[in-house]
N, C-alpha and C positions, 0 to 999 in steps of 0.2 A: 504494500500500500504506500502511495506517495504522500509524504508530509510536506506541506508548503513551508518554505523558509520565511515567507512574509508573515510578520507578527503584528503589524500595525499599519502605519502609513506608507510603508515601503512599497514601491511599485515594481521594480525590476532589478535583479541582481546580476552583476558582472563578476569577473574574477577578483578585482581589487576594489571596485566601487559598487554602490547600489544607488538607485534613484529613490529619493524620499520626497514626501509631500513638502511643499514650501509653506510650512505653517509659521505662526507667530513665534513659536519656540525656536525654529530654525533661523528665522530672521534675527531674533535676539542673540543667537550664537554668533552671527556675523558681527553683531554689535557695531562698533564704529571703526572698524578696520579700514584705514585709508588705502585706497587702491592706486597703483602706479598708472601713469598716463597710458602705457602700453596695454595694461589690463582693461582700462576703461574703453579704449578703442575696440578691443575684442568683444566686450560685453554690449556695447552701445550700437544700436541700429540707426542712430541719427535722430531719433525722435526726442531725445533729451540732450540739452547742451552739455558738452564735455567741459567740466571744470573740476577742481578738486572735489571728489565725492568719496563717500564711504561705501563699503559693501552693502550696508543696510539701505542707503539711498538708492543705489542701483537696483537692488531687488525690488524695493517698493515702487520704483518707477514703472515696472512692467508686470506687476503682480496680477492685476485683474483686467487683462486686455483680450480675453478669449484665446489665451495661449496655454501651452502646457509648460509651466515652470516647475523645475525640480531642484532639490538640494542634492549635492553629490556627497555621499558619505563613504568612508572607508569600511569595507566589510569586516576587517579584523578588530577595529575598536570604535566604530561609529563616529569617528571624527568627521565633522563637516568641513570639506576642503574647498567648496565653491558651489556654483549653481550652473544650470544649463536650462535652455528653454527651446521649445519648438514654437516659432512665431510666424506671423504672416501666413497663417494657415488658410488654404483655399480648399474647402471640402469637396467642391465639385471636381476640381482637377486633382485632388488628393496629393497636394504638395505643401511643403513647409520649409522655412529657413531655420537652421540650427545655430544657436549661440551657446558657447561654452566659456565659463569664467572660473578658473581655478585661482582662488584668492591667495593661497600660500604657494609661492613659486617653487618651493622645495618639492612639491608634488607635480610640477610641470615637467614631466619626463615623457619620452616616447611611449613607454609601456602604459603609463597612466592615461595619456591622451587616447591611445588605441583602445584601451578598455572602456573609457567613457564613451567614445564613438560607438563601439560595438553594443554597449548596453542601451544607449539612447536609440540606436537603430532597431534593436529588438522591440522596444516599445513602439516606435514609429510604424514599423511594418506589421508586427504580430498583433498589436493591440489597437492602435489608432487607425490601422488599415490605410496608411498613406502609401503613395507610389513613388514620390520623388522628394529627396531631402537635399537642400542646397546649403552651402557654407561659403560666406564671403570672408576671405582671409587676407589681411594686410601683407603686402609683398615681402616685408622683412621678417615675417613670422615663419621661418623655415621649419621649425620643429612641428608646428601644426600642419604645414603643407606635407611634410613627410608622413605624419600619422594619417592624414586624409588619404594619401596615395596608397599607403599600406593596407588600409581597410577596403580600398577599391573605388574611391571617389575618382571622377574624371575631371581634369582641368578643362573648363569650358571657355575660358577667356579671362579678360580683365576689364575692370572699370578704371580708366586712367585718372590719376590724381584724385582719387575718391576720399583719401584720408589725409589729414595734416598732423604731423608730429615733429616736435623739435625743430621747428622752422623750415620744414620741407614737406612737400606733397608726396604721397605714396599711392601706388596703385593698389586696388583690391582685386585679388584673384578669385574667380568664381569656380567653385567645385560643386559637383552634384553626384548623387548615386541613386539609381532606380532600384525599386524593390526586387525586380527580376535579376539584376546584376548582383546585388548583395546576397540574395537567396541561393545563388549557385554554390556558395561556400558556407552557408549558415542554414542549418536544419531547424524548422520550428520545433519547439519543445514537445508538442503533442506527438509528433512523429518519433522523437527520441524516447519518450516514455512508453510508447506502445511496442517498441522493439525489444 
């Protein structure tokens, strides 16, 4: 008999992280951690001006906009390391844009980014029934680009001079992955349980 790992607000487990509901308790854990400008650009879709902000301010800025926001917690000790969200959801076209923000840069590793991407894609494809997930990545964020490519995202092109940081304009590179592309190497849980 299968016993679920989900005990409360948890949504989906990966190897190192799990998705948790973005509750007031989680927002309080973020407290008033100041975020670097690099992190703010990764978290922000342009709907909120970028100025010195805390993690709490960023999370509260997109909390109730018809999106799927999640806290990112470590499986081994439940530490909240950041948040992610599926935004700009078009239910007819079954597409969304993914934003990931890891607050503590010590956890900003290729392995962690890959696990976060895989875990969010499980939710997006197996539970939300989406077809296309896009990520806009600032050109100097090579670690994120490598993780996206490792998971199977396709580089679709770039928005020229879409971001501004440290006195210079940067391009944003558009990546996406379709459900059928991702499913080639990822088996739904239901099929794994029945074998």
